[in-house]
N, C-alpha and C positions, 0 to 999 in steps of 0.2 A: 463486418468483423471489427471488433475493438480489442486493443491490447492495452492493459494497464500494468505498469511497472511501478513498484513502490519500494521505498527504503527508509530506514530510520538510522540516525547517527547520534552518538553521544561523545562529547569531548571528555576524556577521562580526567583532565586537569580542572577544567572550569565546571564540569557537569552540565554544561549547556546541551540542549537536545534539539534536534531538528528532523524534519522529514522531507523527502523528495518524491514527487509523483510525475510520471511521464505517461500520458495517454496518447495512443496512436489510433486515429479513426479516419478511415478513407484516405490514408496517406498523409493526413495532417497531424502534426504534433502539437500537444498542449502540455506545457511544462509548468509545474507548480513547486514552490519551495516555501517552507514555513518553519519558524522557530516555534517550539512548543514548550510546555512546562517541563522542568527538569524531571527526568524519570530514568528508568533503566532501558537498556537496548531492546529487550523483548517488548516492553510496553510501547516503545517508540515504533517498533515494527507493526504492531497492531494498530496504533494510531494512524500510521501512514496508510494502511489498507482502508481504514474507515474513511479517512479524508479523501482517499483516491476514489472510492465509490460515491462519496458526496459530490466531488467535482464531476464525475461522469454523469450524474443525474442532471447537473446544470447544462450539459450538452444536449439534453433531451433525446436520448437514444430511444429506439423502439424496443419493446419487450422481446421481439423475435431476433434482435441482433445477437450474434454469438460474441461472448466476452471471454477473452483469455486473460487471466490474472496471473501476474508473475511476481514472485518475491524470493529473495535470497534467504529468507528466514524459514528454516525447517519447522520451527514451532508454530508459526502462523499457518503454513500450508497443511501440516499434519493435523493441527487442531480443527481446521475447516473440514478436512476430510472425515474426521471422527465426529465432528460436531461437539467436541468437548475439549476444555483446557482447564486444568486444576486451578490455576491462578488467574486466568484471563477469560472466564466463562462469559462475562457480560460483553466483552469485546467480540468473542466468537459469535454470540447470539446476534449482536448488532450487524456484524458483517454478513452473516447468513441471511438476515432479514433484508439487508440491502441487495444481496445477490438474488433473492427470491423474485425480484421484479423481472428478471430476465429468464427466458425459457432455457437458456443454455449458458452456464458459466463453467469454465474449465480452470481449476486452480493448479498452478504449476510452480514447483520449486526450481530455481535456477541458481547457478553458481554466481558468486560475487562478480566474477569477471564478465558475466553476461548481463549484469544489471548496472552497468556503468552510467547510463543516462539518469536513472533515479538516484543512484549513489552520488553522482556529481552535484545534482540539485540539492540533496540533503547537506552535502559538505558546504556548498555555497551559502545555504541558510545558516549553517553552524558558524561560519566565519563572519557573518554579518553582525553578530552580537559583539 
């Protein structure tokens, strides 16, 4: 079983943007944080999910591993459930393609307070600039 937590963050003053990714696999944590090009918070959330699944692939999981994906972004989770997003369709299509490698991916919305690991990583990347 694999758990992926992702989060995007935007500094409202500087407009700097960052993402955080926490992957938990077999009790081992993998933490990633990146500054990304300036964008809005919704796009940052989608970019965090895309990068999260890219990083997961680098861990060489088996297709039959169950993946639980967690985000505090309702637009990301709802868009993946519907397979549609008016302004982010290319992102939704890419994430769904990434997820199709696995036999079972469960997309879960979680409250901000339950996503502190990924959130703190995003904030760390935001403050590196």
